[in-house]
N, C-alpha and C positions, 0 to 999 in steps of 0.2 A: 262734952264734945271737945276734942283736942283743938288747940288753937293752931292756926296756919303759921308756917315758918315765916319769919320776917325776912324780907328781901330789901336790902339797902341800896340806895343810889340808883334805883330803877334797873338793877341787873336782873337778867332772866334767871329763873331757878336753875340751879346746877352749874352756874358760871360764877367766877369770882367777881366781886363788886369792882367796877372800874375806879381807878384813882383819878384825882383831879390834876395831877402834876403835868400832864401833857395837854391841858386845855381841852379836854373832852375827847381826845383821840381814842382812849380806851373804851369810852362809851360807844363811839361809832363802830369800833371793832367788835364789840359785844353784840351790837345789833346785827352785824353781818354773820356772826356765828350762830344766831338763833336758827332753830329748825324751821323749815317752811311752814307758813301759816296754813293749816289744813282747811280752815274756813275758806280761804281764797282758792285753794286747789279744787276743793269740791264745788264751790260756787261757779268758778270759771268753767269747769267741765260741764256742769248743768246748763249754764247760760250759752255755751258754745253749741250744744245740741239744740237748745231751744231756738237760738238765732238761725240755725240751719233749717229747722222745721218750718218756722213761720215764713221764711223767705224761699222755701222750696218751689212754690209756684213761679217765682221769677225766672227759673232756669228752663221753663217749659215753652217759652215763646222767643222767637228771634228778636223781637222788639216790642216794647210795651206802649210807648207813646212817642209823639214827635220829638220830644226833648232828647230821648235816647238816639233817635235817628239823626237829629241835628248834630249831636256830639260825635257820633260815629263818622259822619261825613266830614265834619271839621277835622277830626283826627287824621283821616286819610289825606285831606288837602294839606295839612301841616306837614305830614310825612313826605309829601311830594313837593316840598319847597314853598308852600304857602306861608304867608306872613300874617300873624295874628293882628287883628284890627286894621289890616290893610287889604290884602287879597283874601283873607279869611276873617269874616266879621260876625259878631253876635253882640247882644246887649248884656251878656253875662261876663263876670270876671274870668280869669284864665286858668285857675287851678284845675278845674274838672276837665276842660279840653286837653290840658297837658297830661292829666292822669290817663285819659283815654288814649292819647298818642303814645305815652310811655308803655302802657300795657299792650297796645297793638304791636309796638315794636318788638316786644318780647314774645308774645303768644300768637301773633298774626291778627289780621283785621277781618276775618271771615265770620267771627262769632263774638257776641258780647258776654260770653260766660266768664272771662277774667274780671270784667267789671261787676258782674253779679256776685262773684266770689269776694271781690273787694267790698261790695256793699254789705255782705254778711259780716266781714271783719269790722267794718265801720259801725254797724249796729251792735256788735258784741262789745266793741270798745266803749260805745256810749253807755251800754248797760252796766259795764264794770265801773265806769266813772260814777254813775248814779248810785250804784251799790256802795261805793266808797264814801260818797257824801252822806248817804243815809246811815250807814253803819257808824261813821264817826260821830254823828249827831245823836242817834237813837238806838244803836245796838245792832246785833247780828241779824235778828229777825227783820228789822226794818231794811237793812242792807239787801238781804235776799229778796224781799218783797219789791223793793224799788227796781232792782235789776231785772227780775223776771217780769214784773208788771210792765216795765217799759217795753220789753220785747213783745209781749202779748198785745199791747196796745199799739205798737208801732205799725201794725197793718190794719188799724181801725178806720180806714177810709177806702175809697174805691181802689181796686187793685192797680189801675194804671197810674195812680198817684203814689202808692206805697211800694209796689214791687219793682218799679223801674229803678235803674241805677242812675238817678238824676240828681239835680243840684241839692234838693232838700235833704236827701238821705246822707250826702257827704258833708253838708253844712252842719248838721246837728251835732256830730261828735266835737267839732270845734267849739260850739257854744257851751256844751257841757264841760269841756276842758277849761274854758274860761272861768266858769263858776267854780269848778273844783279847785283851780289854782288860787282864785281870790279867797276862797274859804280857808286856804292855808297861808294866805298873805304872801303868795309868790307872784308878785305884781308883774314882773317882766314876762313870766310864762303866761299870765292872764292876758296881757296885752298881745303877745304873740298869737294866742288862741283866738282873740277877737279879730285880729288881722286875718288869720286863716279862714275864719267864718266869713268875713266880708269879701275875701278874695275867692271864695267858693260861690257865694251868692250875696248880693249887696245887703239884703235884709239881715244877714247874719251879724252885721255890725250892731244890731240892737242889743247884743250881749254885753256891749260896753256899759249900758245903763245899770244893770245889777252889779257889775264890777265896780263902777264908780260909787254906787250906794254902799257897798261893803267896804271900800276904801275909806269913805267918809265916816263910817260908823265903827271902824276898827278901834280896838281898845288895847293895843299891845305896845310894844316898844316904839319909841318915837321914830326910829329909823325905818319902821315898817308902815308908818301912817303919815309921815311928813313929806317934805319936798322930795326926798330921795325916792320914796315909794311912788310918788306921782311921776317923777322922771322915768323911773323904770317902766311904769305902765304905759306912758306915752311913747317911750322909745320902742317898747314891744309892739305897740299898735302901728306906729308910723313908719318905722324902718322897713318892714317887709312890704308895705304898700308902696312906699317910695321906690324900693328896689324893683318891684314889678313894673311900676310906671316907667322907670328909666329903661328897663329891658324891652318893653313893648312900645315905647314912644309916649312921652307924657301927654301930649295933646290928643293923640289917638285913644289912649287909655281913658282919659277923662271924658272924651266925647262918647265913646261906645258904652261906657259903664255908668255914666252920670248924665251928662248934658244932652245927649242926642236922643233921649227917649221921652221927651216931654209929652208928645201926643199919645204915645203908647200908654203912659202912666195915668192918663186922664180918663175919668169915667163920665165925662160931660155928656149928657143926653142918654145915658144908659144906667142911671142909678138904680132903677128897678131891677134890671137884670143882675147887676153887681150884688145888690143886697140880697136878692133871692138866692143866688149861688152861695154867698157868704153864710146866710142863715142855714141853708141846706147842708153844707159841709160841716158847719159848727154843730148842727144837730146830730149828724152821723157820728162825729167824734165824741160828742157828749154821751150818746147812747152806748157806743163801744166802751167808753171810759166811765160808765156810771158807777163802777165800784170805787172810783176816786172822786167823782163829782159829788155824789150823794153824801158821803161822809163829810166832805168839806162843807157843804151847805148846812148839814146838821150841826157841825161844830160851830159854825158861825152863828147859828140860831140859838145855841145854848149859852146862857149867861156865864161869863167867866171862863169860857173855853177857847175863845178866839186867840188867846196868847199862845196856844199850842201851835199855831201856824205862823212860822217866822216871817218877819217883814221882808227879808231879802228874797224869799221865794215868791212873794206877791209882786215884788218889783220885777223879778225875772219873768213871771207869768205875764204881767202887764206889758213889758217890753217885747215879749214874743208875740203878744196879740197885736201890738203896733206893727211889728214886722210882717205878720200875716196879712194885715190890712193894707200895707203899703202898695200903692199902684192900683188898688181897688179892683183887682182881677178876681181874687178870692177862689182861685183854683184849689183843689183839694190838697195838693202837695205843699201849698203855702202854709197849711196848718200843722205840718210835721214839727215845726220848731216849738209848738205849744206843748207837745207831749211830755218832754222831760220835766219842766217845772210843774205841770199838772200832776204827774205821777208823784213827785216829791211832796207836793201839798197834800195830795190824797193819803200818802203813807203817814204823814204827820197827823192828819185828822184821824186815821184809823187807830193810832196809838191810844186815843181816848175813847175808842168804841170797840173794846175787845170782842164783843159778841158779833160784830160785823165781819170779822176776818173770814170765817167759812163762806158766808154768802158772797163777799167781795171776791174771794178766790174763785169760787164756782162761776160767777158771772163773767169774770175776766177771761177764764179759760174757754168757756162756751162761746163768748163773743169772738174771741180770737179764732177759734175753730170755724165759726161761721164765715168770718172774713177770709180765712184760708180756703174754704170751699168755694167762696165767691171767686177767688183768684184762680182756682182750678177750672171753674166752669164759665167764666166770663165770656161773652160773645167775642168772636174774632172778626167781626164785620169789616172794620177798617183795615185790619191786618190782611185779611183775605183780599180786599180791594188793592192794597199796596202790592201784594204778591202778584196779582194778575197784571197790574200796570207794569211792574218791574219785568215780568216775563215778556210782555209785548215790547218793551223798550229794548231788551236784550235781543229779541228777534229782529228788530229793525235797525240796529246799530252795531258797530264793531267796537272792540275794546278801546280804540283810540278816539272814538267819536265823543262829542260833548252833547249834553242834554240840558234843557231848561224845563224844570217841572214848575208850572204855574199853579201853585196850591199851597197847602199848609202841612204837607206830609213829606219832609225831606228824607225820611227813611227810604223812599222809593229810589233815590240815588244809590244808597248803600246796598239795598237788596238787588238792584239791577247791575251793580258793579260798573257804573258809568260816571265819568267826571262831570261835575256841574259846569254849565257854560257861564255862570255868574257867581260872584261872591255872595249874592243875596239868595239864600237857600229857601226862603219862603216868600210868598207874595205879601206877607205882612210888612216887610221893610219898605216896599214900594207903594203900599196902599193903606197902611196902618190897620189892617184887619186884625182883629183878635176875637176869638170866640167868647172871651169874657165880657165883651161889650155888646154882643148880639148884632153886629153889623153897623153900629153907629160911628160916625166920623170916619168913613172909609172912602178913599179916593186918592188920586195922584197928588192932590194938594196937601194931603196929610202924611206923605212919605217922609222917611228919614231925610233931613236936609242934604241935598246934593246927590241923593241916590239915583235919580233918573238920569242925571248927567253921566254919572259913572257907568250906569247900566247901558246907556247908549254907546259909550266908548268901548265897553266890552263887546257889545254886539258888532260894532264896526271892525274891531280888531280880529275877532274870530266868531262868526255867527254860530249859533247852536245848530248842530246837525239834525236835532229832533226837538220839538217843543211839545210838551204834554200840558194841555189845558185841563187841569184837575179841579177847576173851580166848582163844577157841578151845581150851578145856579147861585153860588155865593155872590155877595155884593162886590167882589173884586173880579168878576168875570171879564173877559176881553171886551164884551159889549159895553161895559162900564169903565173900561180902562183904555182911553183912546190911543195912547202911545203904543201899547202892546197890540191893539187891533190893527193899527197901521203897519206894524212890523209883520204880523201874520199875513195881511192882505198883500203886502209887497213881495214877500219872498218865500211863502210856505203854502202848502196845500194839505188838506186833511187826508189821512191815509188809513185811519183805524179808529175805532171807538171801543173802549173797555170799561164797562160798568159806569158809564156816564162821562168818563175822561176821554177827551179827543186828542189824538196824536197827529201832529203836523210835521211832515218831512220838508226839508229845504228843497226849494225848486231846483231842478237839475241845472238850469242856466246859471244859478248863483254858486254852484259848487266849484 
């Protein structure tokens, strides 16, 4: 068998070997002259089609969950002069509200399809980064498996958690970019990616833990592992966060993203509900990702095989689990950040179990198809209710009127096309209600500090033209919220009922 031609100095076949006189410049030019990598062209095309297919259900509904509704209303308020963390408030960082606002400015604010398309791009980018990590470590087959496996598993939770263009979907690409950059010792980029993740959703900051682990265990040139590398990482993390804090107001930014949510982040009195939800969603994800979970367990059980599973992936998986558990709400979309490290650990395990590849592939494809069908056929109960309420609101108000929706579905503002009468778009800010706690620690005394005072000032300055009590028996109903009940009794009268929601019009004498 003839021997392969010798290629010197890392030059691609068919090109002259670069010389060293220009300090590596010839080598860099040679890399640019290489023909496109057909592996990446083919894989990117396949993954783009797959990303579109698994997220196709997302385009079939105007809104999937209250987070999307909240973001859409925020974006409209910002576009009409609202000030983030002042007259427009939320407990989340600002990157996603700004993305909604920007895409609305370009494509209009009547539909969320631009955000759904952006979510496809975000998922595709995540898959390509994971494929790059796996290919660099284990070869072409592993790269393709990681990219495709991620996309198939990315919808392995309830559709309202995976198909919505919400925080978790846009946070995950940043976390994967942080690991990808750290794997290549690009510490400034890794820090920037950690900041991007944290500025999309606070728990994205957990990506810093595996990055620090990789920095501490690096075995390359001193300038990539010493003080300079640490400074690059910290600068990449801190500078974007500091810039955003200055832009939005340091004290307001700190309050709304960190210190003002103490009651909301507590599961006191509701541990049973929280743990039940957490175990349920973890079980759903484990079943959907059994092709990655089972090989991992088998590899750990086999003597001498555990070293196939790199420690940095375990640190990443553990940090992601901490992020998912933070706040003790355990909603399904909190588990999205677990999927990338879980897929990589599973691919690493499958390398030592070659006979498992066909079964793992078949299971992952079938499970993904089942979740896609779930997304296509999921009940529209809450969406239909929101549509009915929005129609009633439009019928009883004009375009210039303001509305207060007392409930947990801010999408009703967006569907109705009416401006909110308050910066607090859900009753949760004023009562601490959260479905993740089952109604524990709910009441005016648990509100965001200062919220009722501000709410009263808003009502005095411009009373809502219509109030929608959409509590429907929840523990934040007006009967259990004295301040709101007094407001209704003093200046409003019921005029309609829609699916359990009561509409109150402002008394004529107060107009």
